[in-house]
C-alpha positions in Angstrom: 32.9 12.4 -13.8 29.3 12.0 -13.1 29.8 9.4 -10.6 32.9 11.8 -9.2 30.1 14.5 -8.3 27.4 12.0 -6.7 30.1 10.6 -4.5 31.2 14.6 -3.7 27.1 15.0 -3.2 26.8 12.2 -0.5 29.7 13.5 1.2 28.3 16.5 1.2 24.8 15.9 2.4 26.2 13.8 5.3 28.6 16.6 6.6 25.2 18.8 6.6 22.9 16.1 8.5 20.4 17.5 10.2 20.2 20.8 7.9 20.2 17.5 5.0 16.9 15.7 6.3 14.7 19.0 7.2 15.7 20.2 3.9 13.8 16.8 2.7 10.7 17.2 4.3 8.9 19.0 1.6 9.9 17.2 -0.9 9.0 14.0 1.3 5.8 15.2 2.2 4.6 16.5 -1.4 6.2 13.0 -3.1 4.3 11.1 -0.2 0.9 12.4 -0.6 0.9 11.8 -4.7 1.9 8.3 -4.5 -0.9 7.6 -1.5 -3.3 9.7 -3.1 -3.5 7.6 -6.5 -3.0 4.0 -4.7 -6.2 5.2 -2.7 -8.0 6.2 -5.5 -7.8 3.3 -7.5 -8.7 0.9 -4.2 -11.2 3.2 -3.2 -11.9 2.9 -6.9 -12.4 -0.3 -7.6 -13.9 -1.1 -4.3 -16.9 1.6 -4.9 -17.1 -0.6 -8.2 -17.6 -3.5 -6.1 -20.3 -2.3 -3.8 -22.7 -1.3 -6.8 -22.0 -3.8 -9.0 -20.5 -2.2 -11.8 -19.0 -4.8 -14.4 -20.4 -5.4 -17.9 -20.1 -3.0 -20.7 -22.5 -4.7 -22.3 -25.2 -4.1 -19.9 -27.7 -1.4 -19.9 -29.6 -0.5 -16.6 -32.9 0.8 -16.6 -35.3 2.4 -14.0 -38.1 4.3 -12.6 -37.6 7.6 -11.1 -39.7 10.0 -9.0 -40.0 10.3 -5.3 -36.9 7.6 -4.8 -36.2 6.6 -1.2 -33.1 5.1 0.6 -33.3 1.7 -0.5 -33.8 -0.7 -3.6 -34.0 0.6 -7.2 -37.4 1.4 -8.1 -38.8 1.5 -4.7 -41.3 4.8 -3.5 -41.7 5.7 -7.2 -44.7 7.2 -8.5 -44.9 5.4 -11.7 -43.4 2.1 -11.5 -41.9 0.3 -15.1 -43.8 -1.9 -16.1 -44.0 -5.7 -17.6 -44.9 -4.6 -20.9 -42.4 -2.1 -20.8 -39.8 -5.2 -20.6 -41.5 -6.5 -23.8 -41.0 -3.0 -25.7 -37.5 -2.7 -24.5 -36.3 -6.5 -25.5 -37.7 -5.7 -29.5 -35.1 -2.6 -30.4 -32.9 -2.8 -32.7 -29.7 -3.9 -30.9 -31.1 -5.4 -27.8 -30.2 -8.9 -27.5 -32.3 -9.7 -24.2 -34.2 -7.7 -21.6 -34.9 -9.3 -18.4 -37.3 -8.4 -15.6 -35.2 -7.8 -12.0 -37.6 -7.2 -8.4 -35.4 -5.9 -5.7 -37.7 -5.6 -2.7 -36.8 -5.3 0.8 -37.8 -8.0 3.5 -37.8 -9.3 7.1 -35.5 -12.3 7.7 -35.5 -14.3 10.9 -33.3 -17.0 12.3 -33.4 -18.3 15.6 -34.9 -15.6 17.0 -33.2 -13.0 15.1 -34.8 -10.3 13.0 -33.3 -8.4 10.0 -34.3 -6.6 6.7 -32.5 -6.5 3.8 -32.9 -7.0 0.4 -33.8 -9.8 -2.0 -33.6 -10.1 -5.6 -35.5 -12.0 -8.1 -34.1 -14.7 -10.2 -35.8 -15.4 -12.9 -36.0 -19.1 -14.8 -34.9 -20.7 -18.2 -32.7 -18.6 -20.4 -32.5 -15.5 -18.7 -31.7 -17.1 -15.1 -28.2 -17.9 -16.8 -28.1 -14.2 -18.0 -28.3 -13.2 -14.2 -26.3 -15.0 -12.8 -23.4 -14.0 -15.7 -23.6 -10.9 -15.1 -23.8 -10.9 -11.3 -20.7 -13.4 -11.5 -22.4 -14.9 -8.2 -20.9 -18.3 -7.5 -21.6 -20.9 -4.7 -18.8 -21.3 -1.8 -21.3 -23.6 -0.6 -24.0 -25.7 -1.3 -25.7 -25.0 -4.6 -27.3 -21.9 -7.0 -31.3 -21.6 -7.2 -32.6 -23.9 -10.4 -36.0 -23.3 -12.0 -39.0 -25.5 -10.4 -37.0 -24.9 -7.2 -39.7 -23.7 -4.4 -39.5 -22.3 -0.6 -35.6 -22.4 -1.7 -33.3 -19.0 -1.4 -29.7 -18.5 -1.2 -27.8 -15.8 0.6 -25.3 -13.6 0.1 -21.6 -14.3 1.5 -22.2 -12.4 5.0 -24.8 -14.8 6.1 -21.8 -17.3 6.9 -20.5 -14.7 9.7 -22.0 -12.0 12.1 -21.5 -9.7 9.1 -25.1 -9.7 8.1 -26.8 -8.7 11.4 -27.2 -12.1 12.5 -24.9 -13.4 15.5 -25.5 -17.0 14.5 -24.1 -18.1 11.1 -26.6 -19.4 8.5 -25.5 -22.8 7.1 -26.7 -24.6 3.5 -29.6 -26.8 4.8 -31.0 -24.2 7.4 -34.4 -23.0 7.7 -35.1 -18.8 7.2 -38.5 -17.4 7.4 -39.1 -14.5 5.2 -42.2 -12.0 5.3 -43.5 -15.0 7.7 -43.0 -17.9 5.0 -40.2 -20.7 5.7 -38.0 -21.5 2.7 -34.6 -23.8 2.9 -31.0 -22.3 2.2 -29.8 -24.3 -0.3 -26.5 -22.1 -0.9 -24.1 -19.5 0.5 -22.5 -17.4 -2.7 -18.8 -16.4 -3.1 -17.8 -13.3 -0.9 -17.9 -10.0 -4.0 -16.9 -7.5 -1.4 -20.1 -6.2 -1.7 -22.3 -4.5 1.0 -25.4 -5.3 -1.3 -24.7 -8.6 -2.8 -22.7 -9.8 0.0 -26.3 -8.8 2.2 -28.6 -10.3 -0.2 -31.3 -12.6 -0.7 -31.9 -14.7 -3.8 -35.5 -16.2 -4.6 -36.9 -18.0 -7.4 -38.8 -15.3 -9.2 -42.3 -17.2 -8.3 -41.4 -16.8 -4.8 -41.1 -13.3 -4.7 -43.8 -13.0 -5.9 -46.6 -14.8 -3.9 -43.9 -13.3 -1.5 -44.2 -9.7 -2.5 -47.8 -9.8 -4.6 -45.5 -7.1 -6.9 -47.8 -7.9 -9.9 -46.5 -6.7 -13.1 -44.2 -4.1 -11.6 -40.6 -3.9 -12.6 -37.9 -2.4 -10.2 -35.6 -2.9 -12.4 -34.7 -3.8 -16.2 -31.6 -5.0 -17.2 -31.0 -4.5 -21.1 -27.7 -7.0 -23.0 -26.9 -5.4 -26.1 -25.9 -7.2 -28.9 -22.4 -4.7 -29.5 -21.0 -2.5 -26.9 -19.9 -0.5 -29.8 -23.6 1.1 -30.2 -24.2 1.0 -26.3 -25.3 5.0 -26.7 -27.6 4.7 -29.6 -29.2 1.6 -27.7 -29.4 4.1 -24.5 -30.9 6.7 -26.4 -33.9 4.3 -28.2 -34.7 2.9 -25.0 -35.2 7.1 -23.6 -37.2 7.4 -27.0 -39.2 4.4 -26.3 -39.9 5.2 -22.8 -40.6 8.7 -23.4 -43.7 7.7 -25.9 -44.7 4.7 -23.6 -44.9 7.1 -20.6 -46.0 10.2 -22.4 -43.7 12.5 -21.1 -41.4 15.2 -23.2 -37.8 15.0 -23.1 -35.6 16.8 -19.9 -38.9 15.7 -17.9 -38.2 11.9 -17.7 -39.6 10.0 -14.8 -37.4 7.0 -15.4 -33.6 6.5 -15.8 -31.5 4.7 -18.4 -27.7 4.6 -17.1 -24.7 2.3 -18.7 -21.8 0.9 -16.7 -19.5 4.0 -18.4 -21.8 6.9 -17.2 -21.4 5.1 -13.4 -17.7 4.7 -13.8 -18.0 8.8 -14.8 -19.7 9.7 -11.5 -17.2 7.6 -9.5 -14.3 9.1 -10.8 -15.4 12.7 -11.2 -16.3 12.5 -7.3 -13.1 10.7 -6.8 -11.3 13.5 -9.2 -12.6 16.1 -6.8 -10.6 14.4 -3.9 -7.8 14.5 -5.9 -7.2 17.6 -7.6 -7.4 18.7 -3.7 -4.9 16.5 -2.6 -2.4 17.3 -6.0 -2.7 20.8 -4.7 -1.3 20.2 -1.3 1.4 17.9 -2.8 1.9 20.8 -5.0 2.3 23.3 -2.5 4.3 21.0 0.1 6.7 20.0 -3.1 6.6 24.0 -3.5 7.7 24.5 -0.1 10.7 21.7 -0.6 11.9 23.4 -3.4 12.4 26.5 -1.6 14.2 24.9 1.3 16.4 23.5 -1.1 17.4 26.5 -2.8 17.7 27.9 0.9 20.2 24.6 1.5 22.6 25.0 -1.0 22.6 29.1 -0.9 23.7 28.2 2.5 26.0 26.1 1.7 27.8 28.0 -1.2 28.4 30.7 1.4 29.8 28.1 3.8 31.9 26.5 1.2 33.6 29.4 -0.4 36.9 28.7 0.3 36.5 24.8 -0.6 35.3 26.5 -3.6 37.9 28.8 -4.3 40.3 25.7 -3.7 38.8 23.8 -6.5 39.3 26.7 -8.6 42.9 26.9 -8.0 43.8 23.7 -8.9 42.1 23.7 -12.1 38.4 23.2 -11.8 36.4 25.0 -14.5 33.1 26.8 -13.8 30.9 24.1 -15.2 32.7 21.6 -12.6 31.7 24.1 -10.0 28.0 24.3 -11.3 27.6 20.6 -11.6 28.8 19.9 -8.4 25.9 21.9 -6.8 23.4 20.6 -9.1 24.1 17.2 -8.6 24.3 17.8 -5.2 20.5 19.8 -4.9 19.4 17.0 -7.2 20.2 14.6 -5.1 18.5 16.0 -2.1 15.6 16.1 -4.2 16.1 12.5 -5.3 16.2 11.5 -2.1 13.7 13.2 -0.8 11.3 11.4 -3.3 12.9 7.5 -2.4 11.2 8.0 0.8 8.1 9.7 -0.3 7.8 6.9 -2.9 8.2 4.3 0.6 6.0 6.0 2.9 3.7 6.9 0.6 3.1 2.9 -0.7 2.8 1.5 3.1 -0.1 5.0 3.4 -1.6 3.5 0.4 -1.4 -0.5 1.1 -2.6 -0.1 4.5 -5.5 2.5 3.7 -6.7 0.4 1.3 -6.9 -2.9 3.8 -8.7 0.2 5.8 -11.2 1.1 3.1 -11.8 -2.5 2.4 -12.4 -3.0 6.2 -15.1 -0.2 6.3 -16.6 -1.0 3.2 -16.7 -4.6 3.2 -15.3 -4.9 -0.3 -11.7 -6.9 -1.5 -9.7 -4.4 -3.2 -6.2 -5.2 -4.0 -3.3 -2.1 -3.7 -1.7 -1.5 -6.6 1.4 -0.5 -6.8 2.2 2.0 -10.3 5.3 1.4 -11.0 5.2 3.7 -13.5 4.4 6.7 -10.8 7.2 5.3 -9.0 9.4 6.0 -12.0 8.1 9.4 -12.7 8.5 10.2 -9.0 11.6 9.5 -9.0 12.8 11.3 -12.0 10.3 14.4 -11.2 11.9 14.7 -7.5 15.6 15.0 -8.8 14.1 17.4 -11.6 12.9 19.4 -8.8 15.6 19.4 -6.7 18.2 20.3 -9.6 16.0 23.0 -11.0 16.0 24.4 -7.5 19.7 24.2 -7.1 20.4 25.9 -10.6 20.4 29.6 -9.0 22.7 29.0 -5.9 24.8 26.3 -8.4 25.7 29.5 -10.8 26.3 31.5 -7.9 29.1 29.0 -7.0 30.0 28.6 -10.2 30.9 32.5 -10.8 32.9 32.5 -7.3 36.1 34.4 -8.2 39.3 32.3 -7.0 41.0 34.6 -4.7 37.7 36.3 -3.1 37.0 32.9 -2.6 40.0 31.7 -0.6 40.4 34.9 1.4 36.6 34.8 3.1 
């Protein structure tokens, strides 16, 4: 029976031609916006996370606050962290390791060209292994730095191309001058899709200390915890410890202790605001589409009075007439939903590629099959609900009056 209703509905929609297609626009635009929004949101979230290296759920970042300028963590602060802070944090219960990181900016020269960028310190021993694992860096050419390497650096992936700001690619074995000292390039890291890590210079801690002379100053402390289930407790312990060491009251901290979850929450809040705005637009479009379906189906009832009269005269029940128009309106919504999903996926796919190109990231477009299924069901229901009133009006037609019209 439903198959027969659907067959008749398809024929009627084809017969109305352009009017049917125009009716689909509201639903199409709304579903397109929803699908494209979710796909782009997922791609943007992945791209943003890759830019700032939000990865491990077991590592807490600690940095000083104050007069921060645009630059690496710890730059421009009035009261920097010290090496003693690292040692004190490492003694806390729940902390497995606390690693000092220094991230100054420097001048790099290669073949008479000069650029300015970020240099990251690489510690010795077990701390080196931890940093490599946390940053998830691997060489695409050459090797990573080792203990006792002197006068050697590893560069980010963009140095293989012009993206780092140099017109000539840097290869393993080339010599570069950093802050007027010569270093040999022993490795190039794999692409991470991050404007920070793909442009960074990795240098052993001793070399960087000799170059920058930062003494016991610390830009960032990476804290690995023993149990990720206690990350909030360890975070509170670190904050309490630093308040005591820096003699500041709660609420007046001149430092920041952040967890990966908090960083992700910040990203999600920003994206959530954008998503809420787009969802509002999509909702308005869907409402307009539903009103369009109501108008189209109401007009269809008026145009097909004689057809309704004939159907009733040969034995069709009110329920038969109702379901005929009900399914027809639902089919309008479903076709609009299918078209919206198609265009939404295309926009999401190419939009994610555009985000990657703009940010230099490598986020992959993700197609949410559950979202597609729910969109199909939703578009059919929206169309069906919008068609209830016209369908009831059609079902209540008196057969004699309908035949005389």
